[in-house]
N, C-alpha and C positions, 0 to 999 in steps of 0.2 A: 097300468094302476099307477105306478110311481110317478109317469108325469102327469096324471089327474091330480095326485094331491101336490104335486108342483104347482101346480097352473092355480090350485084353490089356495095354498099359500100363499102364491104370489098376489091372489085378489085379494085375500085377507088383510096383508102388510099394511096397507096405506090407512085401513081402520083403526090397527094394532097400534099406529106409531101415534096416530091421533089419540088413541086412549091414553096412552103412556105419557105425552105429550100434557094434556089436559091432568092427568094427575100430578106429574111432577109440578105444572106450572097451578095448581091448589095447594100441594103442599108447600110451596115457597111463599104462598101469598099468606097461608096460616102461622106460618115461623114468623112472619113480620110482626104480625099483631097478639099471636096467643101467648099469654105469660107478662106482657109488657101494656103499660098505659100508653095510649097512643098520643101525640101532642104534635098538630098541624099549624104551620107558619102562613098565613098569606099576608101579602104586601106587596112593596116598589122594591128598588133597588137599596134601598136601607135597611130591609129585611134579608136580601137574595147574598147583597155583598159581594158580587162578581169581579169586581175589580180587585179585593184582597185575595179571592181565591185563585186570581191568575197569578198577582204577583206572588205571594206568598201561600204554595199550597201545602204546604207543611203545616201550616199555622191552624188552631183550631178555629172553626167557623160559626155561627151563631148558633145552629144547632146543637153545635158539638159542645159549647160553653155551657148551655143548658142543660144538657143531658148529663155532663161531667160532676156539673156542680149539684145534681141531684144524685147522681149516683153516692158523692160523698155523704150524704146525709142517709146513714145506714138503716135507720127506721122507715125510709120512704120505700115504696114497690118501685122494681125497675122501670125505666121510660125511653121511649122510643123518640125523638123528635125528627118530624120530615119537613123542611124548608123548600116551600113551593112559592117561595117569592119570585118576582122579575123586575128585572129594569124597566124602568120607565111605563110600568101598569097601574092604571087607574081602574076602578070598581066597574065602570058600565064597560071599558075594554074588558074585564076580566068576563062579564058576566056574557057578554057576545060574542067571545072568543075562544078560551081555552077551557073555560069552568068545566063542562062535561067530560072534556079529554083528560084534564090533569086533576079535578079536584074532587065530582062526584062518584070517582071509580074510587077512591082511597077505601081502605076495609079498616072496621073496627077502632075509629076516632074516637077520643074520650075528651080532648079540650081542642079548640079552635081559637088561635089567636088573629087580630085581623088588624092591619093598621096600614091604613089609606089615607089619604088626602092629599098630600105633597103634589103629586102631578094631576089628582081630579081638580085641584084648584087651578093649574094653568091648562089643561086641556079640554076639560068639562064646560061647552057652553051652559050657563046661566046654572052656575055654580049652586048658587043659594038654594037654588029649588029642586036642583037635580040631584047633588050630590047626596042631599039626604034619602030621596028617595030611593038611588040606585045603593044605598048600602042598606036600606030596610029591604031593599029586593034581595039583597044579598044573603042577607041574615035571614028571611024567608027559605030561600032557597037551601041554605044551610040545614035550617030546622026540618026541613024534609026528606032533606038526604042523610041526615044526620041524626036522628030525633032525640037520641040520648047523650048526643055532646054536650058540651059545656061551652057557650059560646062566650069569648072573651074580647070586645071593642077594646081596640088600645089607641092611646093617643099616638102622634108623630112627635119626633124629635124636635128640638128646637134646629130651624135650618132657613128658614124666612125670617123677613123682619118681624120685628115683637107684633106690629099692628096684625100681619097675615098670620102668623102663629097661632095668637090670641083667637082671629076668624075660625081657621081649622079647629081649634081644641072644643070652641062652644059649639060649632055644628056637630063635632063627636060626640060630646058631652049629651045633646038634645036628642041626637040617634039612639043612644043607649038608652036614655030616661024613657022616650016613647017605645022602646022595645022592650023595657024592664030587665036591662042588663047593666049591671055597675062597670064602668070604664077604667080599663087598668091604665094606670098614670107611669109612665115611663119619662113622660119630659120634664117632671119636676126632678127629677134623680140626676139625668142628664143634665140639664141646665147647672145642677149644684156642682156638679164634676167639672163644668168649663169654666166655672168661677175659678178654679184651681190653675187655669191655661186654655186660656180660647181656642187653641190651636193643638190642643194637645189630643185631641179623640179623633181628628180629621185626617187623611190620608194628604200629600200632594200630588197634584197632577196639572203639569204647566205644558205647553206647547215646545215642542224643543227648537222651534225656531226663532222664539223669543229669547232661548236662553244666550248670553254673550258668546259671540262666535270662539273666542280661545277656547270655551270651555265647554263646545259642542260634542268634540272627538271623544273627548273620557268619560261623558255623561251617555254614551250611546248605548253603555250597558243596562242604564233604566228604561230605555226606551219601550214605549205601549202605543203601538197604532198614534206614532207622530210625538207621542208626549212623554215627559219624564215623568214617570211615577215613582215614588216610595211611600212607604207606610208611616215613616217617621219621621224626625227631625234632622234625619242627619244631613242632609243638603242645605239646610236652614242657614246655614254660616253662610256658605257661599250664595245665596239667591234670593236670602228672605226679604233684602231690600228692593226686590222686581215687584213691580205693580201686579198684583193677580196673583202672585205666588202661593197665596195661602185662601185662595178665592173659592176652591171645591170646597165643599161641606159634609160630602160622605162620610160615614164613619169608616176609621182606620181598625186595625185589629183591636187597637183597646177601646174604640166607643164600641164595637161590639160585645168587648167584656163587659164593659156598664150597662149595654142593654140586657144581655145574657143573666147577669148578675140580678138584676131588678125581676126579670122575668122567672128566674130561678127560685127566688125568694116568693114571690106571688103564688108559682105553682105549689112550692112547698107546702103553703098554707092550706091550699086547695085540696092537696092530695093528703095531707094528716086529717082533715076533716073528712074524706072519702074512706081513709081508713078506721076511722071512728065510726061513720056509720056502717060498717061492713063492706066495704069494697063497692057501696053507691057512688056515682058520679057527683062530685061536690058542687054545691053552686058556689058562687062567690059571695062575699059579703057584704 
């Protein structure tokens, strides 16, 4: 009899373990979104900031900046910010690649910020026609998968030539207009900050082999994948005269604080409207 019970227990054990795992996973998922407004960030390397994360892992990343600034506003509900940006990504690549795996499975999303265009311009064939179509397809997919979420198309930051930047901005504005969605403008604020110093919001990434030979030994402490990488101007005094020293235009932590500050201000307006309307998702003005 004891042997029978032991056999039955061992037969039931795998099913029991699966049940426990499912319950635990469900609880973990619920704990991520219950009681907090969920904000999702979609975009390219200027959203995820992977080089900043590797170089200064102790610094606040874009999602941290947004969350902490909103938490400082005591009249606002608690917010969780999920950053799903990816280096080199463009909309068509997202839709045909990781969308179902990484984006569609998100739970309880209230706001989705979409910031693409820089890689689309260089990677998507027939950009003028395909980029707007890709963007509209992404909006349609998001509306289907997150029917209660507020979608926020966002401008890019100043990155290319003024002419190419304007081409991107115009395309994004047209998509927003056709989708009846106001476009969040982070470009203007970022450009205004750059007027205070054109190199103050980007990190330095420079091939180590192009560093003058006498300085290659001591600069090894800054090496990442064959390049000297620093997040600020600490080495400008030594190498600022070298051609290409300032050529990388990705945001430094200082740049992400500008993006985060402007995003938090925009979100705060939406959240206050949401609270005033009795916790209904707020539409942008």
